[in-house]
C-alpha beads as a LAMMPS data file, in Angstrom:
LAMMPS data file: protein, C-alpha beads

391 atoms
390 bonds

1 atom types
1 bond types

-500.0 500.0 xlo xhi
-500.0 500.0 ylo yhi
-500.0 500.0 zlo zhi

Masses

1 110.0

Atoms # bond

1 1 1 92.153 342.701 -407.198
2 1 1 90.071 343.610 -404.130
3 1 1 93.174 344.470 -402.192
4 1 1 94.416 346.828 -404.903
5 1 1 91.039 348.546 -405.111
6 1 1 91.010 349.111 -401.350
7 1 1 94.482 350.581 -401.542
8 1 1 93.439 352.980 -404.319
9 1 1 90.390 354.135 -402.334
10 1 1 92.464 354.777 -399.209
11 1 1 95.011 356.675 -401.273
12 1 1 92.253 358.847 -402.767
13 1 1 90.892 359.793 -399.345
14 1 1 94.375 360.643 -398.064
15 1 1 94.916 362.854 -401.119
16 1 1 91.576 364.630 -400.568
17 1 1 92.337 365.240 -396.905
18 1 1 95.769 366.571 -397.780
19 1 1 94.350 368.973 -400.364
20 1 1 91.689 370.448 -398.041
21 1 1 93.358 370.281 -394.643
22 1 1 96.624 371.906 -395.668
23 1 1 95.053 375.286 -396.570
24 1 1 92.996 375.242 -393.379
25 1 1 96.117 374.663 -391.321
26 1 1 97.846 377.523 -393.129
27 1 1 94.853 379.772 -392.573
28 1 1 94.822 378.987 -388.868
29 1 1 98.512 379.642 -388.495
30 1 1 98.185 382.982 -390.289
31 1 1 95.299 384.176 -388.043
32 1 1 97.026 383.275 -384.793
33 1 1 99.778 385.846 -385.187
34 1 1 100.256 386.458 -381.475
35 1 1 98.950 385.720 -378.003
36 1 1 98.686 389.357 -376.925
37 1 1 101.810 389.341 -374.787
38 1 1 104.594 391.896 -375.116
39 1 1 106.853 389.351 -376.823
40 1 1 104.054 388.053 -379.074
41 1 1 101.643 390.942 -379.600
42 1 1 98.233 390.760 -381.205
43 1 1 97.803 392.006 -384.730
44 1 1 95.235 394.766 -385.171
45 1 1 92.794 392.289 -386.710
46 1 1 93.104 390.127 -383.593
47 1 1 92.514 393.159 -381.388
48 1 1 89.352 393.965 -383.354
49 1 1 88.105 390.396 -382.794
50 1 1 88.853 390.448 -379.060
51 1 1 87.119 393.551 -377.694
52 1 1 86.518 391.846 -374.353
53 1 1 88.122 394.228 -371.820
54 1 1 91.237 392.079 -371.637
55 1 1 94.668 393.694 -371.237
56 1 1 96.784 392.883 -374.275
57 1 1 99.717 394.184 -376.308
58 1 1 98.949 395.085 -379.928
59 1 1 101.331 395.931 -382.758
60 1 1 100.323 398.054 -385.738
61 1 1 100.996 401.143 -387.833
62 1 1 99.829 404.662 -386.985
63 1 1 97.330 405.653 -389.683
64 1 1 95.654 408.760 -388.237
65 1 1 93.615 410.331 -385.465
66 1 1 90.028 409.182 -384.831
67 1 1 87.540 411.965 -384.144
68 1 1 84.292 410.020 -384.635
69 1 1 83.137 406.427 -385.187
70 1 1 83.866 406.478 -388.932
71 1 1 86.223 409.460 -389.151
72 1 1 90.017 409.205 -388.973
73 1 1 92.039 412.305 -389.843
74 1 1 95.363 411.977 -391.646
75 1 1 96.403 415.640 -391.359
76 1 1 95.513 418.869 -389.523
77 1 1 95.252 416.979 -386.261
78 1 1 93.179 418.906 -383.671
79 1 1 94.805 417.556 -380.492
80 1 1 96.894 414.755 -378.980
81 1 1 94.075 412.644 -377.521
82 1 1 93.998 409.522 -379.730
83 1 1 95.580 407.577 -382.583
84 1 1 94.294 404.907 -384.968
85 1 1 96.471 401.898 -385.812
86 1 1 96.122 399.217 -388.487
87 1 1 97.978 396.169 -389.816
88 1 1 98.997 398.163 -392.897
89 1 1 100.620 401.589 -392.915
90 1 1 98.429 402.572 -395.879
91 1 1 95.104 401.318 -394.489
92 1 1 92.130 403.665 -395.087
93 1 1 89.240 401.380 -394.117
94 1 1 88.233 402.361 -390.568
95 1 1 86.737 398.899 -389.915
96 1 1 90.267 397.512 -390.088
97 1 1 91.631 399.924 -387.454
98 1 1 91.535 400.148 -383.702
99 1 1 91.214 403.531 -382.028
100 1 1 93.653 404.063 -379.166
101 1 1 92.949 406.578 -376.395
102 1 1 96.138 408.347 -375.300
103 1 1 96.532 408.844 -371.531
104 1 1 97.767 412.292 -370.498
105 1 1 101.281 411.024 -369.758
106 1 1 101.779 409.724 -373.331
107 1 1 100.223 412.582 -375.311
108 1 1 103.429 414.597 -375.689
109 1 1 105.241 411.680 -377.359
110 1 1 102.439 409.860 -379.222
111 1 1 99.871 412.582 -379.980
112 1 1 99.711 413.391 -383.678
113 1 1 99.207 417.129 -383.288
114 1 1 102.588 417.341 -381.561
115 1 1 104.198 414.462 -383.489
116 1 1 102.718 414.255 -387.021
117 1 1 105.844 412.382 -388.167
118 1 1 104.483 409.299 -386.363
119 1 1 102.165 408.680 -389.315
120 1 1 103.064 405.319 -390.865
121 1 1 105.350 404.317 -387.997
122 1 1 105.097 400.920 -386.301
123 1 1 104.071 400.954 -382.642
124 1 1 103.476 398.397 -379.922
125 1 1 100.867 399.348 -377.340
126 1 1 99.637 397.680 -374.154
127 1 1 96.175 398.501 -372.820
128 1 1 92.573 397.383 -372.362
129 1 1 90.758 396.197 -375.482
130 1 1 87.437 398.022 -375.317
131 1 1 85.311 400.282 -377.507
132 1 1 86.400 403.883 -378.074
133 1 1 84.301 406.333 -380.124
134 1 1 81.806 403.412 -380.362
135 1 1 84.450 401.569 -382.411
136 1 1 86.927 398.756 -381.775
137 1 1 89.523 400.351 -379.553
138 1 1 91.972 400.377 -376.681
139 1 1 91.924 402.429 -373.477
140 1 1 93.984 402.788 -370.298
141 1 1 97.276 402.342 -372.128
142 1 1 100.227 401.505 -369.885
143 1 1 103.031 401.083 -372.452
144 1 1 103.677 402.695 -375.836
145 1 1 106.793 401.690 -377.784
146 1 1 107.832 403.047 -381.157
147 1 1 109.190 400.061 -383.119
148 1 1 111.524 402.118 -385.279
149 1 1 114.239 402.351 -382.665
150 1 1 112.868 404.870 -380.179
151 1 1 111.302 403.092 -377.206
152 1 1 109.258 405.247 -374.842
153 1 1 109.020 404.132 -371.237
154 1 1 105.542 404.339 -369.728
155 1 1 105.013 407.179 -367.280
156 1 1 102.538 406.348 -364.490
157 1 1 99.668 408.740 -363.776
158 1 1 101.143 410.816 -360.952
159 1 1 99.465 411.570 -357.610
160 1 1 100.242 414.439 -357.418
161 1 1 101.769 415.112 -360.864
162 1 1 105.546 415.534 -360.929
163 1 1 105.214 419.214 -361.833
164 1 1 104.191 419.943 -358.244
165 1 1 107.654 419.251 -356.858
166 1 1 109.033 422.774 -357.321
167 1 1 105.675 424.380 -357.942
168 1 1 104.775 424.438 -354.240
169 1 1 108.274 424.808 -352.784
170 1 1 107.472 428.195 -351.225
171 1 1 104.525 426.689 -349.310
172 1 1 106.151 423.681 -347.704
173 1 1 106.460 423.844 -343.925
174 1 1 103.865 426.605 -343.479
175 1 1 100.435 426.529 -341.856
176 1 1 97.520 428.881 -341.250
177 1 1 97.626 432.385 -342.696
178 1 1 101.254 431.979 -343.791
179 1 1 100.349 428.943 -345.886
180 1 1 97.321 430.687 -347.378
181 1 1 99.479 433.658 -348.403
182 1 1 102.189 431.442 -349.859
183 1 1 99.667 429.493 -351.930
184 1 1 98.031 432.695 -353.134
185 1 1 101.359 433.984 -354.402
186 1 1 101.985 430.681 -356.213
187 1 1 98.628 430.429 -358.007
188 1 1 98.101 434.182 -358.551
189 1 1 98.426 435.898 -361.938
190 1 1 97.231 432.911 -363.941
191 1 1 96.664 433.080 -367.696
192 1 1 93.101 434.352 -368.117
193 1 1 90.711 433.256 -370.850
194 1 1 87.567 434.894 -372.211
195 1 1 84.116 433.759 -371.165
196 1 1 83.366 432.532 -374.696
197 1 1 86.504 430.370 -374.624
198 1 1 85.233 428.694 -371.457
199 1 1 82.906 426.630 -373.696
200 1 1 85.919 425.236 -375.539
201 1 1 87.899 424.569 -372.369
202 1 1 85.086 422.740 -370.577
203 1 1 84.760 420.327 -373.480
204 1 1 88.292 419.219 -372.650
205 1 1 88.456 419.574 -368.866
206 1 1 85.157 417.772 -368.216
207 1 1 85.287 415.176 -370.973
208 1 1 83.575 411.887 -370.141
209 1 1 86.482 409.408 -369.778
210 1 1 84.230 406.697 -371.261
211 1 1 82.937 408.765 -374.188
212 1 1 85.158 411.472 -375.695
213 1 1 82.162 412.969 -377.505
214 1 1 80.527 413.947 -374.196
215 1 1 81.069 415.971 -371.030
216 1 1 79.976 415.013 -367.506
217 1 1 77.497 417.445 -365.935
218 1 1 78.392 418.399 -362.369
219 1 1 75.109 418.093 -360.475
220 1 1 73.218 415.465 -362.480
221 1 1 76.257 413.347 -363.365
222 1 1 74.741 412.955 -366.818
223 1 1 77.005 412.324 -369.810
224 1 1 75.926 414.704 -372.560
225 1 1 77.132 415.723 -376.003
226 1 1 79.923 418.295 -375.971
227 1 1 78.147 420.561 -378.402
228 1 1 74.693 420.502 -376.784
229 1 1 75.564 423.637 -374.819
230 1 1 73.195 426.599 -374.724
231 1 1 70.297 428.135 -372.851
232 1 1 67.503 425.605 -373.375
233 1 1 66.293 423.553 -370.417
234 1 1 68.240 420.373 -371.281
235 1 1 71.311 422.094 -372.716
236 1 1 74.414 422.359 -370.585
237 1 1 75.817 425.723 -369.566
238 1 1 78.656 427.237 -367.530
239 1 1 78.079 426.967 -363.802
240 1 1 79.999 429.276 -361.460
241 1 1 80.414 427.052 -358.425
242 1 1 81.459 430.134 -356.452
243 1 1 78.299 432.048 -357.361
244 1 1 79.358 435.043 -359.446
245 1 1 77.034 437.357 -357.515
246 1 1 79.003 436.600 -354.325
247 1 1 81.436 439.429 -354.948
248 1 1 79.723 440.782 -358.066
249 1 1 82.498 439.690 -360.433
250 1 1 80.076 438.478 -363.119
251 1 1 81.694 436.916 -366.174
252 1 1 84.685 439.232 -366.336
253 1 1 88.074 437.721 -367.075
254 1 1 89.600 436.508 -363.834
255 1 1 87.187 435.084 -361.270
256 1 1 84.344 435.121 -363.809
257 1 1 86.238 432.849 -366.218
258 1 1 88.401 430.824 -363.812
259 1 1 88.158 427.199 -364.935
260 1 1 88.987 425.900 -361.482
261 1 1 85.404 426.664 -360.393
262 1 1 83.518 426.584 -363.715
263 1 1 81.773 423.322 -364.575
264 1 1 79.219 422.162 -367.159
265 1 1 75.731 421.740 -365.670
266 1 1 72.214 421.167 -366.934
267 1 1 70.777 424.620 -367.689
268 1 1 67.572 424.203 -365.690
269 1 1 69.412 422.656 -362.739
270 1 1 71.879 425.533 -362.836
271 1 1 68.926 427.908 -362.665
272 1 1 67.625 426.085 -359.576
273 1 1 70.984 426.316 -357.855
274 1 1 71.146 430.039 -358.741
275 1 1 73.454 431.788 -356.228
276 1 1 72.650 429.604 -353.218
277 1 1 75.306 428.954 -350.611
278 1 1 76.212 425.331 -349.869
279 1 1 74.773 423.455 -346.884
280 1 1 73.113 420.158 -346.018
281 1 1 69.376 419.645 -346.309
282 1 1 66.310 420.692 -348.244
283 1 1 64.127 418.919 -350.792
284 1 1 65.519 416.576 -353.413
285 1 1 65.697 418.141 -356.862
286 1 1 63.307 416.406 -359.265
287 1 1 65.763 416.439 -362.181
288 1 1 69.082 416.203 -360.343
289 1 1 68.482 413.275 -358.003
290 1 1 70.762 413.229 -354.977
291 1 1 70.912 417.046 -354.863
292 1 1 68.878 418.902 -352.216
293 1 1 67.966 422.559 -351.909
294 1 1 65.781 425.069 -350.103
295 1 1 65.495 428.856 -350.120
296 1 1 69.036 429.501 -348.849
297 1 1 71.282 426.530 -349.691
298 1 1 72.200 423.780 -352.136
299 1 1 73.528 420.300 -351.319
300 1 1 75.182 418.527 -354.293
301 1 1 75.192 414.780 -354.846
302 1 1 77.616 412.820 -352.658
303 1 1 80.173 411.995 -355.338
304 1 1 80.970 415.663 -356.060
305 1 1 80.662 417.191 -352.595
306 1 1 84.419 417.160 -352.153
307 1 1 84.893 418.588 -355.645
308 1 1 82.639 421.539 -354.762
309 1 1 84.444 422.146 -351.484
310 1 1 87.900 422.127 -353.068
311 1 1 86.782 424.534 -355.803
312 1 1 85.623 427.001 -353.164
313 1 1 88.814 426.559 -351.127
314 1 1 90.766 427.417 -354.279
315 1 1 88.736 430.576 -354.920
316 1 1 89.210 431.808 -351.351
317 1 1 92.989 431.534 -351.762
318 1 1 93.345 432.678 -355.361
319 1 1 91.367 435.943 -354.945
320 1 1 92.679 438.059 -352.094
321 1 1 91.782 441.586 -353.242
322 1 1 95.028 442.492 -354.993
323 1 1 95.381 443.557 -358.653
324 1 1 91.856 444.991 -358.590
325 1 1 90.303 441.585 -357.951
326 1 1 87.687 440.827 -355.273
327 1 1 88.711 439.480 -351.875
328 1 1 86.760 436.230 -351.665
329 1 1 86.451 434.510 -348.295
330 1 1 84.622 431.517 -346.852
331 1 1 82.369 431.930 -343.822
332 1 1 80.030 429.781 -341.783
333 1 1 76.693 431.290 -342.824
334 1 1 74.251 431.111 -345.753
335 1 1 72.339 433.899 -347.474
336 1 1 75.579 435.738 -348.278
337 1 1 73.931 437.470 -351.227
338 1 1 76.221 439.882 -353.065
339 1 1 78.869 440.005 -350.324
340 1 1 82.217 438.458 -351.404
341 1 1 81.644 435.500 -349.077
342 1 1 80.547 431.922 -349.529
343 1 1 79.365 429.338 -347.058
344 1 1 79.028 427.144 -345.298
345 1 1 82.636 426.553 -344.282
346 1 1 82.016 423.915 -341.600
347 1 1 79.969 421.848 -344.064
348 1 1 82.528 422.258 -346.855
349 1 1 85.184 420.892 -344.511
350 1 1 82.990 417.838 -343.873
351 1 1 82.413 417.296 -347.583
352 1 1 86.129 417.569 -348.307
353 1 1 86.826 414.672 -345.937
354 1 1 83.833 412.564 -346.959
355 1 1 84.556 412.761 -350.716
356 1 1 88.330 412.521 -351.304
357 1 1 90.122 413.698 -354.429
358 1 1 89.514 411.367 -357.386
359 1 1 91.080 410.745 -360.797
360 1 1 88.602 413.012 -362.606
361 1 1 89.665 415.985 -360.437
362 1 1 93.358 415.241 -360.914
363 1 1 93.021 415.003 -364.679
364 1 1 91.000 418.214 -364.767
365 1 1 93.570 420.033 -362.626
366 1 1 96.374 418.903 -364.914
367 1 1 94.582 420.011 -368.098
368 1 1 93.834 423.467 -366.676
369 1 1 97.458 423.822 -365.612
370 1 1 98.979 422.529 -368.842
371 1 1 96.620 423.796 -371.535
372 1 1 94.875 426.902 -370.205
373 1 1 95.589 428.818 -367.007
374 1 1 99.008 427.479 -365.988
375 1 1 98.024 427.415 -362.318
376 1 1 96.806 424.594 -360.114
377 1 1 94.247 423.936 -357.400
378 1 1 96.547 423.209 -354.432
379 1 1 93.807 421.378 -352.528
380 1 1 93.611 418.711 -355.205
381 1 1 97.389 418.211 -355.136
382 1 1 97.643 418.535 -351.335
383 1 1 94.291 417.819 -349.628
384 1 1 95.998 418.037 -346.230
385 1 1 96.444 421.789 -346.659
386 1 1 92.706 422.349 -346.159
387 1 1 92.908 421.508 -342.467
388 1 1 96.253 423.338 -342.195
389 1 1 94.494 426.578 -343.168
390 1 1 90.888 426.349 -341.955
391 1 1 90.840 423.989 -338.975

Bonds

1 1 1 2
2 1 2 3
3 1 3 4
4 1 4 5
5 1 5 6
6 1 6 7
7 1 7 8
8 1 8 9
9 1 9 10
10 1 10 11
11 1 11 12
12 1 12 13
13 1 13 14
14 1 14 15
15 1 15 16
16 1 16 17
17 1 17 18
18 1 18 19
19 1 19 20
20 1 20 21
21 1 21 22
22 1 22 23
23 1 23 24
24 1 24 25
25 1 25 26
26 1 26 27
27 1 27 28
28 1 28 29
29 1 29 30
30 1 30 31
31 1 31 32
32 1 32 33
33 1 33 34
34 1 34 35
35 1 35 36
36 1 36 37
37 1 37 38
38 1 38 39
39 1 39 40
40 1 40 41
41 1 41 42
42 1 42 43
43 1 43 44
44 1 44 45
45 1 45 46
46 1 46 47
47 1 47 48
48 1 48 49
49 1 49 50
50 1 50 51
51 1 51 52
52 1 52 53
53 1 53 54
54 1 54 55
55 1 55 56
56 1 56 57
57 1 57 58
58 1 58 59
59 1 59 60
60 1 60 61
61 1 61 62
62 1 62 63
63 1 63 64
64 1 64 65
65 1 65 66
66 1 66 67
67 1 67 68
68 1 68 69
69 1 69 70
70 1 70 71
71 1 71 72
72 1 72 73
73 1 73 74
74 1 74 75
75 1 75 76
76 1 76 77
77 1 77 78
78 1 78 79
79 1 79 80
80 1 80 81
81 1 81 82
82 1 82 83
83 1 83 84
84 1 84 85
85 1 85 86
86 1 86 87
87 1 87 88
88 1 88 89
89 1 89 90
90 1 90 91
91 1 91 92
92 1 92 93
93 1 93 94
94 1 94 95
95 1 95 96
96 1 96 97
97 1 97 98
98 1 98 99
99 1 99 100
100 1 100 101
101 1 101 102
102 1 102 103
103 1 103 104
104 1 104 105
105 1 105 106
106 1 106 107
107 1 107 108
108 1 108 109
109 1 109 110
110 1 110 111
111 1 111 112
112 1 112 113
113 1 113 114
114 1 114 115
115 1 115 116
116 1 116 117
117 1 117 118
118 1 118 119
119 1 119 120
120 1 120 121
121 1 121 122
122 1 122 123
123 1 123 124
124 1 124 125
125 1 125 126
126 1 126 127
127 1 127 128
128 1 128 129
129 1 129 130
130 1 130 131
131 1 131 132
132 1 132 133
133 1 133 134
134 1 134 135
135 1 135 136
136 1 136 137
137 1 137 138
138 1 138 139
139 1 139 140
140 1 140 141
141 1 141 142
142 1 142 143
143 1 143 144
144 1 144 145
145 1 145 146
146 1 146 147
147 1 147 148
148 1 148 149
149 1 149 150
150 1 150 151
151 1 151 152
152 1 152 153
153 1 153 154
154 1 154 155
155 1 155 156
156 1 156 157
157 1 157 158
158 1 158 159
159 1 159 160
160 1 160 161
161 1 161 162
162 1 162 163
163 1 163 164
164 1 164 165
165 1 165 166
166 1 166 167
167 1 167 168
168 1 168 169
169 1 169 170
170 1 170 171
171 1 171 172
172 1 172 173
173 1 173 174
174 1 174 175
175 1 175 176
176 1 176 177
177 1 177 178
178 1 178 179
179 1 179 180
180 1 180 181
181 1 181 182
182 1 182 183
183 1 183 184
184 1 184 185
185 1 185 186
186 1 186 187
187 1 187 188
188 1 188 189
189 1 189 190
190 1 190 191
191 1 191 192
192 1 192 193
193 1 193 194
194 1 194 195
195 1 195 196
196 1 196 197
197 1 197 198
198 1 198 199
199 1 199 200
200 1 200 201
201 1 201 202
202 1 202 203
203 1 203 204
204 1 204 205
205 1 205 206
206 1 206 207
207 1 207 208
208 1 208 209
209 1 209 210
210 1 210 211
211 1 211 212
212 1 212 213
213 1 213 214
214 1 214 215
215 1 215 216
216 1 216 217
217 1 217 218
218 1 218 219
219 1 219 220
220 1 220 221
221 1 221 222
222 1 222 223
223 1 223 224
224 1 224 225
225 1 225 226
226 1 226 227
227 1 227 228
228 1 228 229
229 1 229 230
230 1 230 231
231 1 231 232
232 1 232 233
233 1 233 234
234 1 234 235
235 1 235 236
236 1 236 237
237 1 237 238
238 1 238 239
239 1 239 240
240 1 240 241
241 1 241 242
242 1 242 243
243 1 243 244
244 1 244 245
245 1 245 246
246 1 246 247
247 1 247 248
248 1 248 249
249 1 249 250
250 1 250 251
251 1 251 252
252 1 252 253
253 1 253 254
254 1 254 255
255 1 255 256
256 1 256 257
257 1 257 258
258 1 258 259
259 1 259 260
260 1 260 261
261 1 261 262
262 1 262 263
263 1 263 264
264 1 264 265
265 1 265 266
266 1 266 267
267 1 267 268
268 1 268 269
269 1 269 270
270 1 270 271
271 1 271 272
272 1 272 273
273 1 273 274
274 1 274 275
275 1 275 276
276 1 276 277
277 1 277 278
278 1 278 279
279 1 279 280
280 1 280 281
281 1 281 282
282 1 282 283
283 1 283 284
284 1 284 285
285 1 285 286
286 1 286 287
287 1 287 288
288 1 288 289
289 1 289 290
290 1 290 291
291 1 291 292
292 1 292 293
293 1 293 294
294 1 294 295
295 1 295 296
296 1 296 297
297 1 297 298
298 1 298 299
299 1 299 300
300 1 300 301
301 1 301 302
302 1 302 303
303 1 303 304
304 1 304 305
305 1 305 306
306 1 306 307
307 1 307 308
308 1 308 309
309 1 309 310
310 1 310 311
311 1 311 312
312 1 312 313
313 1 313 314
314 1 314 315
315 1 315 316
316 1 316 317
317 1 317 318
318 1 318 319
319 1 319 320
320 1 320 321
321 1 321 322
322 1 322 323
323 1 323 324
324 1 324 325
325 1 325 326
326 1 326 327
327 1 327 328
328 1 328 329
329 1 329 330
330 1 330 331
331 1 331 332
332 1 332 333
333 1 333 334
334 1 334 335
335 1 335 336
336 1 336 337
337 1 337 338
338 1 338 339
339 1 339 340
340 1 340 341
341 1 341 342
342 1 342 343
343 1 343 344
344 1 344 345
345 1 345 346
346 1 346 347
347 1 347 348
348 1 348 349
349 1 349 350
350 1 350 351
351 1 351 352
352 1 352 353
353 1 353 354
354 1 354 355
355 1 355 356
356 1 356 357
357 1 357 358
358 1 358 359
359 1 359 360
360 1 360 361
361 1 361 362
362 1 362 363
363 1 363 364
364 1 364 365
365 1 365 366
366 1 366 367
367 1 367 368
368 1 368 369
369 1 369 370
370 1 370 371
371 1 371 372
372 1 372 373
373 1 373 374
374 1 374 375
375 1 375 376
376 1 376 377
377 1 377 378
378 1 378 379
379 1 379 380
380 1 380 381
381 1 381 382
382 1 382 383
383 1 383 384
384 1 384 385
385 1 385 386
386 1 386 387
387 1 387 388
388 1 388 389
389 1 389 390
390 1 390 391
């Protein structure tokens, strides 16, 4: 009798364990849908749960374009910068999506403005799982594959971009004045934009790569809201790096609206810089730490010194006095005033070497070329041409 009772008790416990453990095992198997590899990609729900800066492959359906933390558009897409993906093609709950930043090289094939037919399609994407638009996301994508039979091979970020192959063909092999003339003829006659449209362009060209809602200000390095532009002290405005009074071109279309030397800056800092030439030394600016100035010169922070130099090199080549434009030239003095000159050349050459071209400059150059002016800054694509012309 005791033996039978023991057997019944053991059987009851086994039955209970079977009833409760089986669903748990099924639940666990369902959640672990992939390991994040290309052959076993994460689901979108897994990607949301693993926002830890790891590089993983995620599979999901394109459900729209994110434009803010809780906003995903499903039509009238404004650009090709991002997509949202989910585990269901009909998902509308943004908390069940990840927002994917599209690198420049993938925008033409995966941007929804250009390819609205991608809505509802299955994609497999490899990139870094990290927040985007302050939302679960993916950045730095290296592979995008459409799962409906049209694989797209990843295109690496070029240095310089592939478009430069034929673009500069007339300049190769030249030095000195001959090179300067050849480059002028290549980058001349660019598509000009109005001064009011510069606001729009700068929101794209100077976008903070870590926050698409912001732009990076040139002298302070501060990341600030794209639409906080204006004339108040802490607004950002349009800085002419080649001071517009140096040649008296103002804000007229051409040199006055050329994006290759226009950058967003803090309004009060821009006022301090005024039309000063560039040189080393002075007192540190109280608001823009790392920048120094006195009564005749401005020294920008170290991380943009090369940027400033290359913008001025561009202007001196682009504007040579033809087509009614000013003839802008670099010289080795300060206090140039309203003359069409800018200094100080010897210092700009030092800054160019000390602060090499970076990814932000390359991206900016590509956007200006592709989306706005259809000309390039040759000294970003070929830094070696600076010494070939001016040294």
